[in-house]
VEXDREN-2710 file (C-alpha; in Angstrom, 1 decimal):
% VEXDREN-2710
k/r/px/py/pz
1/MET/0.0/0.0/0.0
2/SER/1.4/3.4/-1.0
3/LEU/0.2/5.8/1.7
4/GLU/1.0/8.8/-0.4
5/GLU/-1.8/7.9/-2.8
6/TYR/-4.4/8.6/-0.1
7/LYS/-5.5/12.2/0.2
8/GLY/-8.5/14.1/1.7
9/VAL/-10.8/13.8/4.6
10/TYR/-14.1/12.0/3.8
11/VAL/-17.3/12.0/5.8
12/PHE/-20.1/9.5/5.4
13/ALA/-23.1/11.8/5.2
14/GLN/-25.8/9.7/6.8
15/GLN/-29.3/10.4/5.6
16/VAL/-32.6/8.7/6.5
17/ASP/-35.8/9.3/4.4
18/ASN/-33.8/11.8/2.4
19/GLU/-33.1/14.0/5.4
20/ILE/-29.4/14.4/6.4
21/SER/-28.7/13.4/10.0
22/SER/-27.3/16.0/12.4
23/ILE/-24.2/13.8/13.0
24/ALA/-23.1/14.4/9.3
25/PHE/-22.9/18.1/9.9
26/GLU/-21.0/17.6/13.2
27/LEU/-18.5/15.4/11.4
28/LEU/-18.1/17.9/8.6
29/GLY/-17.2/20.6/11.2
30/LYS/-14.4/18.4/12.6
31/ALA/-13.3/17.3/9.1
32/LYS/-12.7/21.0/8.3
33/ASP/-10.3/21.3/11.2
34/LEU/-8.4/18.1/10.3
35/ALA/-8.3/19.1/6.6
36/LYS/-6.8/22.5/7.5
37/ASP/-4.0/20.8/9.4
38/LEU/-3.3/18.5/6.4
39/ASN/-3.7/21.2/3.8
40/THR/-6.4/19.1/2.0
41/ASP/-10.1/19.1/1.2
42/VAL/-13.3/17.8/2.8
43/THR/-15.5/15.4/0.8
44/ALA/-18.9/14.2/1.9
45/VAL/-20.1/10.8/0.6
46/LEU/-23.8/10.7/0.2
47/LEU/-25.5/7.4/-0.4
48/GLY/-29.2/6.9/-1.1
49/SER/-31.9/7.1/-3.8
50/GLY/-33.0/10.5/-5.1
51/VAL/-30.6/12.3/-2.8
52/LYS/-28.6/14.5/-5.1
53/ASP/-30.5/17.6/-4.1
54/LEU/-29.0/17.3/-0.6
55/ALA/-25.5/18.1/-1.8
56/ASP/-25.8/21.9/-1.3
57/LYS/-26.9/21.4/2.3
58/LEU/-23.6/19.5/2.9
59/ALA/-21.7/22.3/1.2
60/GLU/-23.2/24.8/3.7
61/TYR/-21.7/22.8/6.5
62/GLY/-18.2/22.5/5.1
63/ALA/-18.1/20.0/2.3
64/ASP/-15.8/21.1/-0.6
65/LYS/-16.9/18.1/-2.7
66/VAL/-19.8/15.7/-2.5
67/ILE/-19.6/12.2/-4.0
68/VAL/-23.2/10.9/-4.7
69/VAL/-24.0/7.3/-5.1
70/ASP/-27.7/7.3/-6.1
71/ASP/-29.4/4.0/-6.7
72/PRO/-32.8/2.4/-5.8
73/GLU/-30.9/-0.3/-3.9
74/LEU/-29.9/2.4/-1.4
75/LYS/-33.3/3.8/-0.7
76/VAL/-33.6/2.2/2.7
77/TYR/-30.4/1.3/4.7
78/ARG/-29.3/-2.3/4.3
79/THR/-25.9/-3.5/5.3
80/GLU/-24.8/-5.2/2.1
81/PRO/-25.5/-2.5/-0.6
82/TYR/-24.4/0.4/1.7
83/ALA/-21.1/-1.4/2.6
84/HIS/-20.5/-2.2/-1.1
85/ALA/-21.1/1.5/-2.0
86/LEU/-18.9/3.1/0.6
87/ALA/-16.1/0.5/0.2
88/SER/-16.2/1.1/-3.6
89/VAL/-15.9/4.9/-3.1
90/ILE/-12.9/4.4/-0.8
91/ASN/-11.2/2.0/-3.2
92/LYS/-11.7/4.4/-6.1
93/TYR/-11.0/7.8/-4.6
94/LYS/-8.5/6.7/-1.9
95/PRO/-9.2/9.1/1.0
96/GLU/-6.6/9.5/3.8
97/ILE/-9.3/9.8/6.5
98/VAL/-12.9/8.5/6.7
99/LEU/-15.3/9.6/9.5
100/VAL/-18.5/7.8/10.2
101/GLY/-21.1/8.7/12.8
102/ALA/-21.5/6.2/15.7
103/THR/-25.2/5.8/15.1
104/ALA/-27.1/2.6/14.7
105/ILE/-26.3/2.7/11.0
106/GLY/-22.7/3.9/11.4
107/ARG/-21.9/1.2/14.0
108/ASP/-23.1/-1.5/11.6
109/LEU/-21.6/0.1/8.5
110/GLY/-18.1/1.3/9.7
111/PRO/-16.6/-2.1/10.8
112/ARG/-17.8/-3.9/7.7
113/VAL/-16.3/-1.3/5.4
114/SER/-13.0/-1.1/7.2
115/ALA/-12.7/-4.9/6.9
116/ARG/-13.4/-4.7/3.1
117/VAL/-10.7/-2.0/2.5
118/ALA/-8.3/-3.8/4.9
119/THR/-7.7/-1.0/7.4
120/GLY/-8.4/-0.4/11.1
121/LEU/-11.3/1.4/12.7
122/THR/-11.4/3.2/16.1
123/ALA/-14.9/3.2/17.5
124/ASP/-16.7/5.8/19.6
125/CYS/-14.1/8.5/19.4
126/THR/-14.4/11.6/21.5
127/VAL/-11.3/13.5/20.3
128/LEU/-9.7/13.6/16.8
129/GLU/-6.6/15.5/16.0
130/ILE/-3.5/15.5/13.7
131/GLY/-0.2/14.8/15.3
132/ASP/2.8/12.5/15.7
133/PHE/2.7/8.8/16.4
134/PRO/4.1/7.5/18.7
135/LEU/3.1/10.5/20.8
136/GLN/6.6/10.5/22.3
137/ALA/9.6/9.7/20.3
138/VAL/11.0/6.2/21.0
139/PRO/14.7/5.4/20.3
140/GLY/15.0/3.2/17.4
141/GLN/11.4/3.6/16.2
142/GLU/10.3/5.9/13.5
143/GLN/7.9/8.7/14.7
144/LYS/5.4/9.3/11.9
145/HIS/3.9/12.8/11.4
146/ASN/0.5/14.0/10.3
147/GLN/-1.3/11.0/11.7
148/LEU/-4.9/10.9/12.8
149/LEU/-4.8/10.5/16.5
150/MET/-8.1/9.0/17.6
151/THR/-9.0/9.2/21.3
152/ARG/-11.7/7.2/23.0
153/PRO/-12.6/6.0/26.5
154/ALA/-11.5/2.5/27.2
155/PHE/-12.0/-0.1/29.9
156/GLY/-15.5/1.1/30.8
157/GLY/-14.4/4.8/30.8
158/ASN/-11.7/4.3/33.4
159/THR/-8.9/5.3/31.1
160/ILE/-8.5/7.2/27.9
161/ALA/-6.8/5.6/24.9
162/THR/-5.2/7.4/21.9
163/ILE/-5.0/5.2/18.8
164/ALA/-3.4/5.6/15.4
165/CYS/-3.4/3.7/12.2
166/PRO/0.1/4.6/10.8
167/ASP/0.6/1.8/8.3
168/ASN/-2.8/1.5/6.6
169/ARG/-5.1/3.9/4.8
170/PRO/-7.7/5.2/5.1
171/GLN/-7.6/6.0/8.8
172/MET/-11.2/5.3/9.9
173/ALA/-13.1/6.4/13.0
174/THR/-16.7/6.4/14.2
175/VAL/-17.6/9.4/16.3
176/ARG/-20.5/9.7/18.8
177/ALA/-23.3/12.2/18.1
178/GLY/-23.0/15.4/20.0
179/VAL/-19.2/15.3/20.6
180/MET/-18.1/17.4/17.6
181/GLN/-19.5/20.8/16.8
182/LYS/-21.0/22.0/13.5
183/ILE/-19.8/25.1/11.8
184/GLU/-22.1/28.1/11.3
185/PRO/-23.8/27.3/8.0
186/ILE/-22.3/29.1/4.9
187/LYS/-25.4/30.3/3.2
188/GLY/-25.3/29.8/-0.6
189/ALA/-22.3/27.6/-0.5
190/LYS/-21.9/25.1/-3.4
191/ALA/-19.9/22.0/-3.5
192/VAL/-18.4/20.2/-6.5
193/VAL/-20.7/17.2/-7.0
194/GLU/-19.5/14.0/-8.6
195/GLU/-21.8/11.1/-9.2
196/TYR/-20.5/7.6/-9.0
197/ASN/-22.2/4.2/-9.0
198/PRO/-20.2/1.0/-8.5
199/GLY/-23.1/-1.1/-9.7
200/PHE/-25.2/-3.4/-7.6
201/THR/-25.8/-7.1/-8.0
202/PRO/-28.3/-8.2/-5.4
203/ASP/-27.6/-11.7/-4.0
204/ASN/-28.4/-13.8/-1.0
205/LYS/-26.7/-11.3/1.3
206/TYR/-29.2/-8.6/0.4
207/VAL/-31.8/-8.3/3.1
208/GLU/-35.4/-7.8/1.9
209/ILE/-37.2/-5.0/3.8
210/LEU/-40.8/-6.2/4.4
211/ASP/-41.9/-3.3/6.5
212/VAL/-40.5/-0.3/8.4
213/VAL/-42.0/0.4/11.8
214/LYS/-41.0/3.7/13.2
215/ALA/-41.0/4.1/17.0
216/VAL/-43.4/6.7/18.3
217/THR/-42.4/8.4/21.6
218/ASP/-43.4/11.4/23.5
219/THR/-39.9/11.7/25.0
220/VAL/-38.0/14.8/24.0
221/ASP/-34.5/14.2/22.5
222/ILE/-32.2/15.4/25.3
223/MET/-29.5/16.2/22.7
224/ASP/-31.7/19.0/21.4
225/ALA/-32.5/20.5/24.9
226/LYS/-31.1/23.9/25.8
227/ILE/-31.6/23.2/29.6
228/LEU/-31.2/19.8/31.2
229/VAL/-32.1/18.9/34.7
230/SER/-30.3/15.7/35.3
231/GLY/-30.7/13.3/38.3
232/GLY/-28.6/10.5/39.6
233/ARG/-28.9/7.8/42.2
234/GLY/-28.7/10.4/44.9
235/VAL/-32.2/11.6/44.0
236/GLY/-33.3/8.6/46.0
237/SER/-36.3/7.2/44.2
238/PRO/-38.3/7.4/41.0
239/GLU/-41.0/9.3/42.8
240/ASN/-38.4/11.9/43.9
241/PHE/-37.8/12.8/40.2
242/LYS/-41.0/14.9/40.5
243/ILE/-39.0/17.7/42.1
244/LEU/-36.6/17.7/39.2
245/GLU/-39.5/17.7/36.8
246/ASP/-41.0/20.7/38.6
247/LEU/-37.7/22.6/38.2
248/ALA/-37.4/21.6/34.5
249/GLU/-41.0/22.8/33.9
250/VAL/-40.3/26.3/35.4
251/LEU/-37.1/26.6/33.3
252/GLY/-38.6/25.3/30.1
253/GLY/-36.1/22.4/30.3
254/THR/-36.0/18.7/30.0
255/VAL/-35.2/16.0/32.6
256/SER/-32.3/13.6/32.0
257/CYS/-30.5/11.1/34.2
258/SER/-27.4/9.1/34.8
259/ARG/-26.8/5.4/34.0
260/ALA/-27.4/4.4/37.6
261/VAL/-31.0/5.7/37.3
262/VAL/-31.6/3.8/34.1
263/ASP/-30.1/0.6/35.6
264/SER/-32.5/0.9/38.5
265/GLY/-35.4/1.2/36.1
266/TRP/-36.4/4.7/37.2
267/LYS/-36.1/6.3/33.8
268/PRO/-35.8/5.1/30.2
269/LYS/-32.4/4.8/28.4
270/ASP/-33.4/7.6/26.0
271/LEU/-32.8/10.0/28.9
272/GLN/-29.4/8.7/29.9
273/VAL/-26.4/11.1/29.6
274/GLY/-22.9/9.6/29.6
275/GLN/-20.5/7.4/27.8
276/THR/-23.1/4.6/27.3
277/GLY/-25.9/7.1/26.9
278/LYS/-26.0/10.4/25.0
279/THR/-23.5/13.2/24.7
280/VAL/-25.2/16.6/25.3
281/ARG/-24.2/20.2/25.1
282/PRO/-27.0/22.3/26.6
283/ASN/-26.7/25.9/27.7
284/VAL/-27.4/24.9/31.3
285/TYR/-26.9/21.5/32.8
286/PHE/-28.1/20.7/36.4
287/ALA/-26.4/17.7/37.9
288/ILE/-28.5/16.8/40.9
289/GLY/-27.6/13.8/43.1
290/ILE/-24.9/12.8/40.5
291/SER/-21.5/11.9/41.9
292/GLY/-19.7/12.7/38.7
293/ALA/-18.1/9.5/37.5
294/ILE/-15.9/9.9/34.4
295/GLN/-18.4/7.9/32.4
296/HIS/-21.1/10.5/33.1
297/VAL/-18.9/13.5/32.8
298/ALA/-17.8/12.4/29.3
299/GLY/-21.3/12.9/28.1
300/MET/-21.9/16.4/29.5
301/GLU/-18.6/18.2/30.2
302/GLU/-19.0/20.5/27.1
303/SER/-22.2/22.1/28.5
304/ASP/-22.0/25.9/28.7
305/ILE/-22.9/26.1/32.4
306/ILE/-22.9/23.2/34.8
307/ILE/-24.7/23.5/38.2
308/ALA/-24.1/20.7/40.7
309/ILE/-26.2/19.9/43.7
310/ASN/-24.9/17.2/46.0
311/LYS/-24.7/16.5/49.7
312/ASP/-21.1/15.1/49.3
313/ALA/-18.7/18.1/49.2
314/ASP/-16.0/15.8/47.8
315/ALA/-18.1/14.5/44.9
316/PRO/-16.1/14.6/41.6
317/ILE/-19.0/16.4/39.9
318/PHE/-17.8/19.6/41.6
319/ASP/-14.5/19.4/39.7
320/VAL/-16.3/20.1/36.4
321/ALA/-19.1/22.3/37.8
322/ASP/-19.2/26.1/37.2
323/TYR/-21.5/26.5/40.3
324/GLY/-21.9/24.0/43.2
325/ILE/-24.3/23.7/46.1
326/VAL/-23.5/21.3/48.9
327/GLY/-26.7/20.1/50.7
328/ASP/-29.9/18.1/50.7
329/LEU/-31.4/18.2/47.2
330/ASN/-34.8/17.6/48.7
331/LYS/-34.6/21.0/50.4
332/ILE/-32.6/22.9/47.8
333/VAL/-34.4/22.0/44.6
334/PRO/-37.9/22.9/45.7
335/LYS/-36.7/26.2/47.2
336/LEU/-34.9/26.9/43.9
337/THR/-38.1/26.1/41.9
338/GLU/-40.2/28.4/44.1
339/SER/-37.7/31.2/43.8
340/LEU/-37.7/30.9/40.0
341/LYS/-41.5/30.9/39.9
342/ALA/-41.6/34.0/42.0
343/GLU/-39.0/35.7/39.8
344/ILE/-40.9/34.8/36.7
345/ALA/-44.2/35.9/38.2
346/ALA/-42.6/39.3/39.2
347/LYS/-41.7/40.0/35.6
END
């Protein structure tokens, strides 16, 4: 493999029902940073049926070029045709870096594509940057430059691993939603659009979609919330979450929770923040009765303002909080709610 042949940062632009997923815009934002360091371009790979009109939207969020694979076989996500399409794009265009969202689709697609193009894949990355590998020079070992350094939690979040793929291309990573930031849209931006179709020959590996049943839920997506009132095991009981719900209602916010709460069956997993839940970036994050384990902090540390309420003055959550209150949440939270109600009423 001649590594010099591989150029450019490519992003798998996931779309569902001809609507681009938010994770694609987040990855394009990070791709712009990586491409700047490598003095190269950003390319979005758009797979689907009747999706060419989505190219300009990708350009607004940072794509210099869009490769479109448009075929009826790609109308609904299926592993085999999508893996064939993305692997074919990689083999033809030879990107240096390929980023895929760690969604249900991305987690299925990424590993299969990396195996087909004979390269490695680092899953669930939280940090991506260009640097040297090994990180520190080792006597007698070549230190390679301009490598993609992929950082992710390991061993249940108890340590952080930085991984590189110095001897194979492309360098592939899946990235969790909410971790990277979108750029401000560039209105009127246009990308160079290139259509490519590797051809599809359905065989016994092609799954037949008989029906698509979409889940219907009244639960608000916590990743979109501007204010989150999050509770942990310290809340004490599922009934006690009523005081958090009251606070969230006054603030126009949404209730979320830690893994311990989900494991106890108090709240659904859709509301879980953390390494094994969702990564959130609200304007204000209340951490109530949450100790602040690294697995939870990994999912909310980028919040604009973090307010912690905990009876344990030594709780790790106070290390990341902008404001902290030590005391009984059963007394503090209702008083805070009443004060906010009074403040709002006075206005």
